[in-house]
Biopython code that builds the backbone (N, CA, C, O; Angstrom):
import numpy as np
from Bio.PDB.StructureBuilder import StructureBuilder

atoms = [
    (1, "MET", "N", (69.919, 97.660, 10.407)),
    (1, "MET", "CA", (70.382, 98.138, 11.654)),
    (1, "MET", "C", (69.507, 97.773, 12.692)),
    (1, "MET", "O", (70.009, 97.244, 13.684)),
    (2, "SER", "N", (67.900, 98.014, 12.637)),
    (2, "SER", "CA", (67.056, 97.917, 13.771)),
    (2, "SER", "C", (66.963, 96.376, 14.069)),
    (2, "SER", "O", (66.799, 96.006, 15.232)),
    (3, "GLY", "N", (67.075, 95.387, 12.946)),
    (3, "GLY", "CA", (67.370, 93.998, 13.644)),
    (3, "GLY", "C", (68.262, 93.758, 14.271)),
    (3, "GLY", "O", (68.125, 92.886, 15.128)),
    (4, "GLU", "N", (69.616, 94.457, 14.108)),
    (4, "GLU", "CA", (70.654, 94.379, 15.185)),
    (4, "GLU", "C", (70.261, 94.464, 16.428)),
    (4, "GLU", "O", (70.597, 93.705, 17.337)),
    (5, "LYS", "N", (69.329, 95.660, 16.521)),
    (5, "LYS", "CA", (69.653, 96.521, 17.826)),
    (5, "LYS", "C", (68.482, 95.357, 18.423)),
    (5, "LYS", "O", (68.703, 94.986, 19.576)),
    (6, "ALA", "N", (67.348, 94.797, 17.784)),
    (6, "ALA", "CA", (66.368, 93.695, 18.360)),
    (6, "ALA", "C", (67.459, 92.597, 18.879)),
    (6, "ALA", "O", (67.389, 92.231, 20.052)),
    (7, "GLU", "N", (68.354, 92.128, 18.115)),
    (7, "GLU", "CA", (69.347, 90.863, 18.745)),
    (7, "GLU", "C", (69.906, 91.272, 19.753)),
    (7, "GLU", "O", (70.044, 90.522, 20.719)),
    (8, "MET", "N", (70.310, 92.417, 19.765)),
    (8, "MET", "CA", (71.075, 92.691, 20.776)),
    (8, "MET", "C", (70.422, 92.860, 22.010)),
    (8, "MET", "O", (71.093, 92.503, 22.978)),
    (9, "ASN", "N", (69.181, 93.351, 22.273)),
    (9, "ASN", "CA", (68.350, 93.319, 23.422)),
    (9, "ASN", "C", (68.334, 92.095, 23.687)),
    (9, "ASN", "O", (68.874, 91.734, 24.734)),
    (10, "VAL", "N", (67.596, 90.934, 22.651)),
    (10, "VAL", "CA", (67.571, 89.975, 23.108)),
    (10, "VAL", "C", (68.882, 89.456, 24.154)),
    (10, "VAL", "O", (68.673, 89.187, 25.337)),
    (11, "LYS", "N", (70.345, 89.358, 23.472)),
    (11, "LYS", "CA", (71.515, 88.906, 24.376)),
    (11, "LYS", "C", (71.207, 89.514, 25.199)),
    (11, "LYS", "O", (70.741, 88.813, 26.098)),
    (12, "GLU", "N", (71.208, 91.172, 25.551)),
    (12, "GLU", "CA", (71.550, 91.702, 26.989)),
    (12, "GLU", "C", (70.310, 91.343, 27.836)),
    (12, "GLU", "O", (70.246, 91.500, 29.055)),
    (13, "LYS", "N", (69.389, 90.872, 27.097)),
    (13, "LYS", "CA", (68.094, 90.404, 28.259)),
    (13, "LYS", "C", (68.991, 89.017, 29.017)),
    (13, "LYS", "O", (69.298, 89.077, 30.207)),
    (14, "LEU", "N", (69.204, 88.282, 28.494)),
    (14, "LEU", "CA", (70.058, 86.867, 28.535)),
    (14, "LEU", "C", (71.256, 87.127, 29.605)),
    (14, "LEU", "O", (71.379, 86.319, 30.526)),
    (15, "GLU", "N", (72.195, 88.303, 29.499)),
    (15, "GLU", "CA", (72.735, 88.849, 30.559)),
    (15, "GLU", "C", (72.411, 89.356, 31.580)),
    (15, "GLU", "O", (73.282, 89.333, 32.449)),
    (16, "ALA", "N", (71.614, 89.754, 31.800)),
    (16, "ALA", "CA", (70.790, 90.224, 33.096)),
    (16, "ALA", "C", (71.682, 89.533, 34.100)),
    (16, "ALA", "O", (71.865, 88.319, 34.020)),
    (17, "GLN", "N", (72.352, 90.411, 35.227)),
    (17, "GLN", "CA", (73.217, 89.820, 36.748)),
    (17, "GLN", "C", (72.851, 90.094, 37.742)),
    (17, "GLN", "O", (73.853, 90.677, 38.157)),
    (18, "ILE", "N", (72.197, 90.139, 38.476)),
    (18, "ILE", "CA", (71.521, 90.917, 39.832)),
    (18, "ILE", "C", (72.875, 90.498, 40.923)),
    (18, "ILE", "O", (73.295, 89.364, 41.152)),
    (19, "LYS", "N", (73.322, 91.661, 41.425)),
    (19, "LYS", "CA", (74.233, 92.024, 41.888)),
    (19, "LYS", "C", (74.283, 91.743, 43.664)),
    (19, "LYS", "O", (75.093, 91.100, 44.333)),
    (20, "SER", "N", (72.945, 92.589, 44.104)),
    (20, "SER", "CA", (72.761, 92.905, 45.057)),
    (20, "SER", "C", (71.143, 93.350, 45.152)),
    (20, "SER", "O", (70.770, 94.363, 44.560)),
    (21, "VAL", "N", (70.388, 92.693, 45.778)),
    (21, "VAL", "CA", (68.365, 92.999, 45.994)),
    (21, "VAL", "C", (67.906, 92.897, 47.240)),
    (21, "VAL", "O", (68.330, 92.174, 48.142)),
    (22, "ASP", "N", (67.241, 93.464, 47.249)),
    (22, "ASP", "CA", (65.917, 93.755, 48.476)),
    (22, "ASP", "C", (64.889, 94.080, 47.753)),
    (22, "ASP", "O", (64.619, 95.196, 47.309)),
    (23, "MET", "N", (64.136, 92.803, 47.596)),
    (23, "MET", "CA", (62.966, 93.393, 46.651)),
    (23, "MET", "C", (62.202, 91.826, 46.169)),
    (23, "MET", "O", (62.794, 90.749, 46.116)),
    (24, "THR", "N", (60.878, 92.047, 45.881)),
    (24, "THR", "CA", (60.246, 90.709, 45.712)),
    (24, "THR", "C", (60.623, 90.179, 44.197)),
    (24, "THR", "O", (60.831, 91.093, 43.400)),
    (25, "GLU", "N", (60.729, 88.962, 43.729)),
    (25, "GLU", "CA", (60.828, 88.159, 42.646)),
    (25, "GLU", "C", (60.479, 89.275, 41.298)),
    (25, "GLU", "O", (61.194, 89.813, 40.452)),
    (26, "GLU", "N", (58.824, 89.301, 41.631)),
    (26, "GLU", "CA", (58.039, 89.767, 40.643)),
    (26, "GLU", "C", (58.641, 91.369, 40.204)),
    (26, "GLU", "O", (58.814, 91.808, 39.067)),
    (27, "MET", "N", (58.854, 91.959, 41.348)),
    (27, "MET", "CA", (59.297, 93.403, 41.039)),
    (27, "MET", "C", (60.545, 93.375, 40.440)),
    (27, "MET", "O", (60.794, 94.191, 39.553)),
    (28, "GLN", "N", (61.549, 92.377, 40.869)),
    (28, "GLN", "CA", (62.895, 92.169, 39.966)),
    (28, "GLN", "C", (62.645, 91.908, 38.851)),
    (28, "GLN", "O", (63.407, 92.539, 38.119)),
    (29, "HIS", "N", (61.726, 91.081, 38.108)),
    (29, "HIS", "CA", (61.770, 90.788, 37.025)),
    (29, "HIS", "C", (61.065, 92.147, 36.066)),
    (29, "HIS", "O", (61.407, 92.466, 34.927)),
    (30, "GLU", "N", (59.954, 92.826, 36.956)),
    (30, "GLU", "CA", (59.690, 94.220, 36.165)),
    (30, "GLU", "C", (60.544, 95.175, 36.338)),
    (30, "GLU", "O", (60.222, 96.194, 35.727)),
    (31, "SER", "N", (61.871, 95.280, 37.155)),
    (31, "SER", "CA", (63.031, 96.356, 37.105)),
    (31, "SER", "C", (63.814, 96.001, 36.066)),
    (31, "SER", "O", (64.428, 96.994, 35.677)),
    (32, "ILE", "N", (64.157, 94.714, 35.231)),
    (32, "ILE", "CA", (64.878, 94.369, 34.284)),
    (32, "ILE", "C", (63.855, 94.535, 32.984)),
    (32, "ILE", "O", (64.246, 95.153, 31.994)),
    (33, "GLU", "N", (62.855, 94.096, 33.024)),
    (33, "GLU", "CA", (61.998, 94.542, 31.851)),
    (33, "GLU", "C", (62.447, 96.114, 31.502)),
    (33, "GLU", "O", (63.045, 96.616, 30.550)),
    (34, "VAL", "N", (61.990, 96.535, 32.471)),
    (34, "VAL", "CA", (61.487, 98.282, 32.104)),
    (34, "VAL", "C", (63.120, 98.680, 31.714)),
    (34, "VAL", "O", (63.435, 99.198, 30.643)),
    (35, "ALA", "N", (64.215, 98.281, 32.953)),
    (35, "ALA", "CA", (65.323, 98.480, 31.879)),
    (35, "ALA", "C", (65.704, 98.060, 30.818)),
    (35, "ALA", "O", (66.502, 98.899, 30.403)),
    (36, "GLN", "N", (65.622, 97.299, 30.149)),
    (36, "GLN", "CA", (65.725, 96.674, 28.545)),
    (36, "GLN", "C", (64.658, 97.190, 27.795)),
    (36, "GLN", "O", (64.245, 96.686, 26.751)),
    (37, "GLU", "N", (64.288, 98.031, 28.245)),
    (37, "GLU", "CA", (62.622, 98.797, 27.488)),
    (37, "GLU", "C", (63.411, 99.914, 27.196)),
    (37, "GLU", "O", (63.472, 100.372, 26.055)),
    (38, "ALA", "N", (64.297, 100.600, 28.577)),
    (38, "ALA", "CA", (64.624, 102.037, 28.410)),
    (38, "ALA", "C", (66.126, 101.874, 27.742)),
    (38, "ALA", "O", (66.686, 102.788, 27.136)),
    (39, "MET", "N", (66.507, 100.983, 27.886)),
    (39, "MET", "CA", (68.108, 100.984, 26.915)),
    (39, "MET", "C", (67.769, 100.674, 25.520)),
    (39, "MET", "O", (68.678, 100.961, 24.741)),
    (40, "SER", "N", (66.497, 100.063, 24.872)),
    (40, "SER", "CA", (66.305, 100.083, 23.527)),
    (40, "SER", "C", (65.779, 101.528, 22.655)),
    (40, "SER", "O", (65.974, 101.850, 21.483)),
    (41, "LYS", "N", (65.017, 102.246, 23.799)),
    (41, "LYS", "CA", (64.877, 103.316, 23.629)),
    (41, "LYS", "C", (65.816, 104.525, 23.500)),
    (41, "LYS", "O", (65.783, 105.473, 22.716)),
    (42, "TYR", "N", (66.561, 104.256, 24.375)),
    (42, "TYR", "CA", (67.892, 105.541, 24.596)),
    (42, "TYR", "C", (69.180, 104.957, 24.690)),
    (42, "TYR", "O", (69.634, 103.903, 25.137)),
    (43, "SER", "N", (69.679, 106.080, 24.068)),
    (43, "SER", "CA", (71.138, 105.345, 24.466)),
    (43, "SER", "C", (72.564, 106.303, 25.560)),
    (43, "SER", "O", (73.684, 106.060, 26.009)),
    (44, "VAL", "N", (71.558, 107.445, 25.537)),
    (44, "VAL", "CA", (72.343, 108.187, 26.859)),
    (44, "VAL", "C", (71.816, 107.923, 28.217)),
    (44, "VAL", "O", (70.712, 108.102, 28.731)),
    (45, "GLU", "N", (73.214, 107.325, 28.746)),
    (45, "GLU", "CA", (72.568, 106.588, 30.241)),
    (45, "GLU", "C", (71.697, 107.961, 31.309)),
    (45, "GLU", "O", (71.083, 107.553, 32.295)),
    (46, "LYS", "N", (71.705, 108.800, 31.157)),
    (46, "LYS", "CA", (70.724, 109.625, 32.025)),
    (46, "LYS", "C", (69.346, 109.367, 31.324)),
    (46, "LYS", "O", (68.422, 109.331, 32.136)),
    (47, "ASP", "N", (69.030, 109.206, 30.207)),
    (47, "ASP", "CA", (67.595, 109.478, 30.138)),
    (47, "ASP", "C", (67.241, 107.820, 29.993)),
    (47, "ASP", "O", (66.063, 107.480, 29.880)),
    (48, "ILE", "N", (68.263, 106.871, 30.002)),
    (48, "ILE", "CA", (67.908, 105.753, 30.395)),
    (48, "ILE", "C", (67.454, 105.581, 31.916)),
    (48, "ILE", "O", (66.601, 104.758, 32.249)),
    (49, "ALA", "N", (68.075, 106.393, 32.763)),
    (49, "ALA", "CA", (67.825, 106.577, 34.101)),
    (49, "ALA", "C", (66.909, 107.067, 34.489)),
    (49, "ALA", "O", (66.453, 106.699, 35.572)),
    (50, "MET", "N", (66.317, 108.044, 33.776)),
    (50, "MET", "CA", (65.224, 108.981, 34.132)),
    (50, "MET", "C", (63.839, 108.123, 33.072)),
    (50, "MET", "O", (62.681, 108.488, 33.278)),
    (51, "HIS", "N", (64.044, 107.298, 32.267)),
    (51, "HIS", "CA", (62.769, 106.602, 32.106)),
    (51, "HIS", "C", (62.288, 105.311, 33.229)),
    (51, "HIS", "O", (61.120, 105.009, 33.474)),
    (52, "ILE", "N", (63.348, 104.753, 33.735)),
    (52, "ILE", "CA", (63.182, 104.176, 34.738)),
    (52, "ILE", "C", (62.817, 104.376, 35.724)),
    (52, "ILE", "O", (61.999, 103.638, 36.272)),
    (53, "LYS", "N", (63.403, 105.647, 36.374)),
    (53, "LYS", "CA", (62.856, 106.377, 37.769)),
    (53, "LYS", "C", (61.366, 106.764, 37.364)),
    (53, "LYS", "O", (60.559, 106.141, 38.055)),
    (54, "LYS", "N", (60.824, 107.546, 36.516)),
    (54, "LYS", "CA", (59.527, 107.954, 35.714)),
    (54, "LYS", "C", (58.648, 106.835, 35.758)),
    (54, "LYS", "O", (57.444, 107.095, 35.768)),
    (55, "THR", "N", (59.033, 105.543, 35.788)),
    (55, "THR", "CA", (58.153, 104.576, 35.595)),
    (55, "THR", "C", (57.903, 103.697, 36.739)),
    (55, "THR", "O", (56.918, 102.993, 36.960)),
    (56, "PHE", "N", (58.876, 103.848, 37.367)),
    (56, "PHE", "CA", (58.811, 103.477, 38.592)),
    (56, "PHE", "C", (57.853, 104.128, 39.739)),
    (56, "PHE", "O", (57.173, 103.519, 40.565)),
    (57, "ASP", "N", (58.001, 105.680, 39.542)),
    (57, "ASP", "CA", (57.277, 106.397, 40.392)),
    (57, "ASP", "C", (55.690, 106.043, 39.831)),
    (57, "ASP", "O", (54.791, 105.519, 40.489)),
    (58, "GLU", "N", (55.634, 106.551, 38.235)),
    (58, "GLU", "CA", (53.950, 105.966, 37.940)),
    (58, "GLU", "C", (53.376, 104.568, 38.370)),
    (58, "GLU", "O", (52.251, 104.370, 38.828)),
    (59, "ARG", "N", (54.337, 103.652, 38.142)),
    (59, "ARG", "CA", (53.907, 102.177, 38.656)),
    (59, "ARG", "C", (53.700, 102.077, 39.688)),
    (59, "ARG", "O", (52.520, 101.740, 39.780)),
    (60, "LYS", "N", (54.278, 102.192, 40.931)),
    (60, "LYS", "CA", (55.057, 102.037, 42.081)),
    (60, "LYS", "C", (54.786, 103.166, 43.202)),
    (60, "LYS", "O", (54.892, 102.842, 44.385)),
    (61, "GLY", "N", (54.410, 104.586, 42.820)),
    (61, "GLY", "CA", (54.283, 105.570, 43.357)),
    (61, "GLY", "C", (55.606, 106.109, 43.878)),
    (61, "GLY", "O", (56.547, 105.316, 43.824)),
    (62, "PRO", "N", (55.867, 107.453, 44.428)),
    (62, "PRO", "CA", (57.078, 108.015, 44.340)),
    (62, "PRO", "C", (57.844, 107.860, 45.595)),
    (62, "PRO", "O", (57.009, 108.155, 46.449)),
    (63, "THR", "N", (59.070, 107.536, 46.275)),
    (63, "THR", "CA", (60.071, 108.066, 45.327)),
    (63, "THR", "C", (61.186, 107.680, 44.907)),
    (63, "THR", "O", (62.008, 107.636, 45.822)),
    (64, "TRP", "N", (61.599, 107.368, 43.888)),
    (64, "TRP", "CA", (62.444, 106.427, 43.089)),
    (64, "TRP", "C", (63.445, 107.157, 42.968)),
    (64, "TRP", "O", (63.448, 108.386, 42.916)),
    (65, "HIS", "N", (64.485, 106.328, 42.909)),
    (65, "HIS", "CA", (65.999, 106.757, 42.169)),
    (65, "HIS", "C", (66.609, 105.989, 41.621)),
    (65, "HIS", "O", (66.752, 104.816, 41.965)),
    (66, "CYS", "N", (67.153, 106.609, 40.512)),
    (66, "CYS", "CA", (67.662, 105.321, 39.340)),
    (66, "CYS", "C", (69.458, 105.854, 38.757)),
    (66, "CYS", "O", (69.687, 107.043, 38.533)),
    (67, "ILE", "N", (70.252, 105.068, 38.636)),
    (67, "ILE", "CA", (71.915, 105.362, 38.214)),
    (67, "ILE", "C", (72.028, 104.077, 37.523)),
    (67, "ILE", "O", (71.936, 102.876, 37.776)),
    (68, "VAL", "N", (72.329, 105.057, 36.289)),
    (68, "VAL", "CA", (72.916, 104.033, 35.282)),
    (68, "VAL", "C", (74.286, 104.382, 34.834)),
    (68, "VAL", "O", (74.636, 105.550, 34.670)),
    (69, "GLY", "N", (75.273, 103.075, 34.581)),
    (69, "GLY", "CA", (76.384, 103.931, 34.120)),
    (69, "GLY", "C", (77.711, 102.504, 34.374)),
    (69, "GLY", "O", (77.804, 101.600, 35.205)),
    (70, "ARG", "N", (78.247, 102.773, 33.620)),
    (70, "ARG", "CA", (79.709, 101.596, 33.820)),
    (70, "ARG", "C", (80.940, 101.621, 34.745)),
    (70, "ARG", "O", (81.918, 100.874, 34.772)),
    (71, "ASN", "N", (80.554, 102.898, 35.642)),
    (71, "ASN", "CA", (81.477, 102.873, 36.857)),
    (71, "ASN", "C", (81.063, 103.983, 37.924)),
    (71, "ASN", "O", (81.060, 105.211, 37.837)),
    (72, "PHE", "N", (80.822, 103.388, 38.640)),
    (72, "PHE", "CA", (80.292, 104.299, 39.894)),
    (72, "PHE", "C", (80.308, 103.325, 41.046)),
    (72, "PHE", "O", (80.231, 102.100, 40.952)),
    (73, "GLY", "N", (80.455, 104.279, 42.504)),
    (73, "GLY", "CA", (80.304, 103.665, 43.543)),
    (73, "GLY", "C", (79.010, 104.132, 44.222)),
    (73, "GLY", "O", (78.400, 105.059, 43.689)),
    (74, "SER", "N", (78.569, 103.621, 45.264)),
    (74, "SER", "CA", (77.176, 104.195, 45.965)),
    (74, "SER", "C", (77.285, 103.976, 47.499)),
    (74, "SER", "O", (78.214, 103.314, 47.962)),
    (75, "PHE", "N", (76.508, 104.431, 48.136)),
    (75, "PHE", "CA", (76.109, 103.894, 48.988)),
    (75, "PHE", "C", (74.774, 104.585, 49.737)),
    (75, "PHE", "O", (74.802, 105.736, 50.173)),
    (76, "VAL", "N", (73.911, 103.940, 49.797)),
    (76, "VAL", "CA", (72.114, 104.543, 49.771)),
    (76, "VAL", "C", (71.509, 103.789, 50.856)),
    (76, "VAL", "O", (71.786, 102.626, 51.148)),
    (77, "THR", "N", (70.561, 104.631, 51.499)),
    (77, "THR", "CA", (69.415, 104.084, 52.213)),
    (77, "THR", "C", (68.425, 103.962, 51.602)),
    (77, "THR", "O", (68.003, 104.911, 50.942)),
    (78, "HIS", "N", (67.815, 102.849, 51.640)),
    (78, "HIS", "CA", (66.451, 102.961, 50.828)),
    (78, "HIS", "C", (65.544, 102.073, 51.987)),
    (78, "HIS", "O", (65.886, 101.333, 52.910)),
    (79, "GLU", "N", (64.111, 102.563, 51.424)),
    (79, "GLU", "CA", (63.065, 101.761, 51.874)),
    (79, "GLU", "C", (63.121, 100.060, 51.760)),
    (79, "GLU", "O", (63.717, 99.549, 50.812)),
    (80, "THR", "N", (62.537, 99.323, 52.673)),
    (80, "THR", "CA", (62.525, 97.720, 52.894)),
    (80, "THR", "C", (61.978, 97.343, 51.678)),
    (80, "THR", "O", (60.963, 97.946, 51.331)),
    (81, "LYS", "N", (62.516, 96.299, 50.799)),
    (81, "LYS", "CA", (62.380, 95.361, 49.518)),
    (81, "LYS", "C", (62.048, 96.392, 48.268)),
    (81, "LYS", "O", (61.383, 96.049, 47.291)),
    (82, "HIS", "N", (62.540, 97.539, 48.429)),
    (82, "HIS", "CA", (62.792, 98.203, 47.363)),
    (82, "HIS", "C", (63.834, 98.464, 46.828)),
    (82, "HIS", "O", (63.935, 99.618, 46.412)),
    (83, "PHE", "N", (64.947, 97.575, 46.632)),
    (83, "PHE", "CA", (66.049, 98.212, 45.965)),
    (83, "PHE", "C", (66.786, 96.613, 44.934)),
    (83, "PHE", "O", (66.762, 95.383, 44.893)),
    (84, "ILE", "N", (67.276, 97.653, 44.371)),
    (84, "ILE", "CA", (67.749, 96.551, 43.346)),
    (84, "ILE", "C", (69.224, 97.269, 42.206)),
    (84, "ILE", "O", (69.143, 98.182, 41.384)),
    (85, "TYR", "N", (70.616, 96.320, 42.640)),
    (85, "TYR", "CA", (71.580, 96.828, 41.331)),
    (85, "TYR", "C", (72.032, 95.433, 40.570)),
    (85, "TYR", "O", (72.327, 94.403, 41.177)),
    (86, "PHE", "N", (72.033, 95.559, 39.356)),
    (86, "PHE", "CA", (71.977, 94.663, 38.380)),
    (86, "PHE", "C", (72.728, 95.417, 37.427)),
    (86, "PHE", "O", (73.045, 96.607, 37.450)),
    (87, "TYR", "N", (73.010, 94.323, 36.395)),
    (87, "TYR", "CA", (73.841, 94.202, 35.226)),
    (87, "TYR", "C", (73.092, 94.001, 34.241)),
    (87, "TYR", "O", (72.366, 93.008, 34.286)),
    (88, "LEU", "N", (73.050, 94.842, 33.117)),
    (88, "LEU", "CA", (72.655, 94.542, 31.883)),
    (88, "LEU", "C", (73.597, 94.916, 30.658)),
    (88, "LEU", "O", (73.781, 96.032, 30.173)),
    (89, "GLY", "N", (74.110, 93.779, 30.309)),
    (89, "GLY", "CA", (75.576, 93.453, 29.477)),
    (89, "GLY", "C", (76.191, 94.063, 30.327)),
    (89, "GLY", "O", (76.238, 93.643, 31.483)),
    (90, "HIS", "N", (76.800, 95.195, 29.941)),
    (90, "HIS", "CA", (77.814, 95.776, 31.027)),
    (90, "HIS", "C", (77.840, 97.144, 31.770)),
    (90, "HIS", "O", (78.681, 97.666, 32.501)),
    (91, "CYS", "N", (76.527, 97.564, 31.288)),
    (91, "CYS", "CA", (75.452, 98.647, 31.874)),
    (91, "CYS", "C", (75.335, 98.170, 33.512)),
    (91, "CYS", "O", (74.861, 97.087, 33.853)),
    (92, "ALA", "N", (75.815, 99.107, 34.369)),
    (92, "ALA", "CA", (75.190, 98.660, 35.962)),
    (92, "ALA", "C", (74.517, 99.478, 35.943)),
    (92, "ALA", "O", (74.769, 100.576, 35.448)),
    (93, "ILE", "N", (72.861, 98.955, 36.804)),
    (93, "ILE", "CA", (71.879, 99.735, 37.135)),
    (93, "ILE", "C", (71.428, 99.476, 38.453)),
    (93, "ILE", "O", (71.363, 98.312, 38.851)),
    (94, "LEU", "N", (71.049, 100.608, 39.308)),
    (94, "LEU", "CA", (70.820, 100.750, 40.632)),
    (94, "LEU", "C", (69.507, 101.594, 40.760)),
    (94, "LEU", "O", (69.390, 102.775, 40.435)),
    (95, "LEU", "N", (68.587, 100.821, 41.264)),
    (95, "LEU", "CA", (67.411, 101.405, 41.145)),
    (95, "LEU", "C", (66.719, 101.197, 43.249)),
    (95, "LEU", "O", (66.709, 100.261, 44.049)),
    (96, "PHE", "N", (66.370, 102.342, 43.279)),
    (96, "PHE", "CA", (66.296, 101.935, 44.680)),
    (96, "PHE", "C", (64.939, 103.140, 45.213)),
    (96, "PHE", "O", (64.907, 104.233, 44.647)),
    (97, "LYS", "N", (64.062, 102.864, 46.131)),
    (97, "LYS", "CA", (63.028, 103.990, 46.607)),
    (97, "LYS", "C", (63.354, 104.414, 48.128)),
    (97, "LYS", "O", (63.795, 103.638, 48.976)),
    (98, "THR", "N", (63.048, 105.847, 48.339)),
    (98, "THR", "CA", (62.988, 106.397, 49.513)),
    (98, "THR", "C", (61.725, 106.945, 49.850)),
    (98, "THR", "O", (60.884, 107.174, 48.981)),
    (99, "GLN", "N", (61.535, 107.172, 51.052)),
    (99, "GLN", "CA", (60.434, 108.027, 51.702)),
    (99, "GLN", "C", (60.188, 109.516, 51.311)),
    (99, "GLN", "O", (59.293, 110.159, 51.861)),
]
sb = StructureBuilder()
sb.init_structure("model")
sb.init_model(0)
sb.init_chain("A")
sb.init_seg("    ")
for serial, (resi, resn, name, xyz) in enumerate(atoms, 1):
    if name == "N":
        sb.init_residue(resn, " ", resi, " ")
    sb.init_atom(name, np.array(xyz, "f"), 0.0, 1.0, " ", f" {name:<3s}", serial, name[0])
structure = sb.get_structure()
């Protein structure tokens, strides 16, 4: 079973699709890597979002917000160069920073 999960993570990594972004390329890659890590550790969307948010708060300073799910709308204000909206497989991830 763990082999299947690892195989799925590689597949999802290949399927990362950025839909909207205002972020450096380096931070984009970091966002995707942290999200993949969260998805391999957790199965509940709230826990995935918590992991991503806390990791970015620690690494980049507060205050980050993260929304994870398959069906949601959003309209947010964010700090310049601190926004990304992407899909990993069928799961959408919105990550942004505010003051």
